[in-house]
N, C-alpha and C positions, 0 to 999 in steps of 0.2 A: 220917510218914503211916502210919496203921494201918487196915487193911481187915479187917472182920469179916464172916463169912457165917453163914447159917443152918446148923444142924448138918449137915443132909444135903448141902447144897451144898459145904461145906468138906471133907467126907470122901469124897464119891462122885464129884466132878468133879476128876480128877487135876490139871489145870492150876491149880486154885484151892486146892490143899491147903496150900501155903505161905501163901497169902493169908489163911487163917483164923487164923494164929497169929503172923505176923511182918510185917516190912516188905516191900512189894511193889515190884518194879522195873517191872512192867508199867504201861502207861498207864491212867489212870483213865478211866471212861466219858466224862467231860467233855472230856478232852484229845483224844479220838478224834473228837469232834463239832465241827463248825464253827458257832459262833454260836447254836446251839440245843441244848436238852436233848433234844428229841424226835428221837432218831436211834438207830441201833444201831452197835456197834463190835465189832471182833474177828472171828473166824471161827467156823464152826459147831462145836459140841461144846465146851461151856464158854464159849459166847459171852457177852460182857459187853454188856448192854443198858442204855443210859442211861435207857431207859424211853420209852414212848409218852405224852408229857405234853402234851396239847393243853389250851389254856386258852380258856375262853369268856368274852368280855367283853360285858356287857349294859349298855345305857344307857337310863335312864328319866328323865322329868321335863322341866320347862322347856318350851320350844317345839320341842324336839328330838324327832323321831319315835323311839319305843322300838325298839330293834333289838339283835340278838345278832351276834357275830362271833367266829370262831375265829382265834387269833393264835399265832405261834410263841413259844416260851419263851426269853427271853434267857438266855444261858449265864453270867450273873453269879453266881448262887447255885445250882449244880447240886444235885439232891436228895442228902442225906446217905445215904439208903437207897433201894434200888430192887430190882426182881426181875430175875434173870438166867435166860435160857433154859438148861435142863439136859437131862437124859436123856429119851429116849422112854419110853413106857409099858413096852414090852418090855425095854428096857435096865435100867430101874429095877427091874423085877420080877426080872430075872436077877441083879442085884446083891443083891437082898434074900435070895436063896437061895444066894448064894456063901458058902461056909464061911469065907473070909478075912475077911469083914466081921463075922461072929460073933466071931472071934478079936480083930479090931481093936477092936470095941466093948468086949469084955472087958478088953483091955489098957489102954484109956483110961478105964475105970470108967464107961462109958456103957451105956445099955440099948439093945440091938439093935432092940427094938420101937419105940423113940422115933425111931430113924433111918428106919425103914420102917413108917410107920403104915398102917392098913387101906386108905387111899386108893391105895397102891401096887398092891396086888393087884386093886383094883377096876378099874384102867385098864391091866392087863397086855396086853390084846388091842386096846386102842383106839389110834387114830391121833392123835398129838399129842405134847406135851412137858410135862414138869414144869418149873415155875419156882420158884426159891428166892431168898430175899432176901440182899442184901449191903449193907454200910454202909462208907463210906470217910470217915475223919476229915479227908481233904483237902478234902472238900466241906462240912465243918462249921465254922461260925464260932463257936468257943469253945474252952475248954480241953479237954485229953484226958479229964479227969474228967467234964466235962459231956457229952462225946461218948459215953462209956460209959453214962451215965445215959440219954442219948437212945436208944442202941441197946437198952438194957434195956426202955425204954418201947415202942420199936418192936417188939421181939420178943414182948412181951406182947400186943400188939394185932394182930399179923400172923402167920399160920401159916408154918411153915418151908417147906412145900410147897404149891403151887397147881397144879392141873391145868388146862391150856389145850388144848382140842381143836384139831386142825389147821384152819387157816383163820380162827381167831378171834384177836382182838387180845390181846396179852399184858397183864397187869395194869399199871395206871398207878401209878407212885410218887406219893405225895402231894406236890404242889407246895408248897414252903415258903412260908409267908405273906409273907415278905420279897419274893419274886418277884411274888406276886399284888399286893401293895401297890405295888410299883414300876410294874407295868403299869397298874393302876387309876389311880394318881396321874398317870402320864404321859398317859393318855387324858383325864383330867379337865382337866389343864392345857391340852391342845390343843382341848378341846371348848368350854369356857366362853367365851362371847363377850358383848360389850356389847349389852344390849337397845336397841331403838330408843327414842330420847328424843323426846317430843312437847312442843311449846310452844303457848301461847295467850296473846297474839297470836303467830301463827307468821310471817306475812310481815314485819310491822314492829311494834315495840312503842314505848312512849313513856317518857320519863324520869318516874320516880316512879310508874309504873304496875306493879302486880304482874303479872309474866309467869309464868303457871302452867307447871309442868313435871311430866311424868309419863312412866312407862315402859310399854312394851308389856306388858299384863297377862299374856299367854300366856307371856312369857319370864320374868316375875317369879315363879318357882317354884323349889323345890329341884331339883337335878340329881343323879342317882346313877349311879355307874359301879361295876359289880360284876364282879370277876375271879374265876373259879372254875376249879379244876383239881385232879384227883387227890383229890377228897373235901374239899378246903379251899376256903374262899371269903373274899374280902375286899371290903368295900363302902366306897367313898369318896363322901361327899355334900357338895355345895357349896350353901349357902343364901344368897340375896341378903341383904345386910346394910346396910352404910353407904354413903351417897351423898356425893360430894364435888363441889364446884364451885370452879374456880380460873381466874384470868385475867380476871375481871370488874373494871371500874374501881373504884379505892378509893372507899369511902363507900357502895358499893352494899349493899343488904340481901339476904342469901341465907338461905333456909330449906331445910334438907336432911333434915327428919324423914322425909318420903316414905314414910309407913307404907303397906305393901302395894304400893309402887311409885308412890305418888302418886295423886291423884284427877284424872280427866279434867275439863276446865273445865266449870263449870256456873254460870249466872247466879245471883247471890245466895248462892253457897256460899263456902266458905273452904278453904284448903289449907295444908299444912305443907311444900310442895315447890314453891318458886318463887324467882324472881330479881326484885329491884326495882332497876333501873339508876339510878345517880346522875347520869350524864352521857349526852349524846347520843353517837352513834357517828360524827358528822361529823368528817372529817379522818382517820379510821381507814382502813386498807386496805380497799378495796371499800365504804367507808362503812358498815362493820359492826364490831361488837365480836366479836373472835375469842376464844373461851374453851374450857375443857375441863370435861366432866362425867365423873365416874368412878363406878364401882360396885365395892364390895369384897364379895366372897363369903366367907362363913365356911366353912371346910373341916373336916370331922370324918370319922373312920373307925371301922369295926367289923371285927373279925376279925384285926387286927394294929395295931401302933403306927403312927400317922400319919407318913409320910415327907414332908419338905418343909415349907414355911411353912403356918401355920394359916389363911391367907387367900390369895385370888386377886383381884387388882385389874385391872379393864379400864377403859380411858379412851377417850373419843370426842371429837373436835374438833367444836365447834359454832360457828355464826356467826349473829348477829341484827342487824337494822337497828333502831336505837333513835333515835327522833326526839324533839325537844323541842317540846312543844305551845306555840303562841303564842296569847295572848288579846289581842284588839284592842278597846279601850274605844270605845264610840260617841261621836261628837262631841256636846258639850252643846247643848242647844236653847236658843234665845233667845226 
């Protein structure tokens, strides 16, 4: 495991000096937190903060009311990089004027001005703390070479030092897209439900009569779940797709085109979403045909690679009474 820190964090916070250049025996932020990333670990002065990583989950579409919710971050993929609480404004300014750090910068071939940018002097009398970034290869899913590339990218996009006034929340680490995808997909799998299926005739149908079938139009719409946190966002969308019917008697005709969820019954119209039963339901349990109607949703994602299957299928049990019409010929007249 390799932990790297921002230049200032590694040299100015004594407990992390070794962490900047070698293997660390201390616990990583994730190991100090139970089940969530959004917590703090360690003690004051060189505190290791796993980060305040709240994730907002938004749901839109279908017959579901749009809403937002804040959830905890599963500790499956802790952030590879985060910001740790460091010195106060007065402490950092005192370090910037300490001759030892001029000598240390010279000995390491670094520029003292890079260690103590103007932001240090600007907050010498302010109440608050500086935060500096750290990255831990133990939280990175990839080779050590890829980890260093990730850190290089991180350091190019994030300043070494961030000033946080007293009472304000520390900077959030970016939540890895894998975490956001996992949360969005889990929410989608729990959210998608089978729309109500309508039939006509509904009370009882007849053999060789087209029984129209259609779905609740309000529910026949795409559903989107967006998980956002730490500047990243992942969106998972499920779109109604294929309809299936099983369990009807052999020889029955089934049409499951169901474009747009099928058409509500209308006299003189036609439909591509119907069942034509070949036999009556007499002798069946409850004198009804018991069958299943399913809807398969096509799932896509933006912001990260889709996790899990590309479809979600929901099935509902249905039952209809199907009678056989009898025609009685009139007696011949003499």
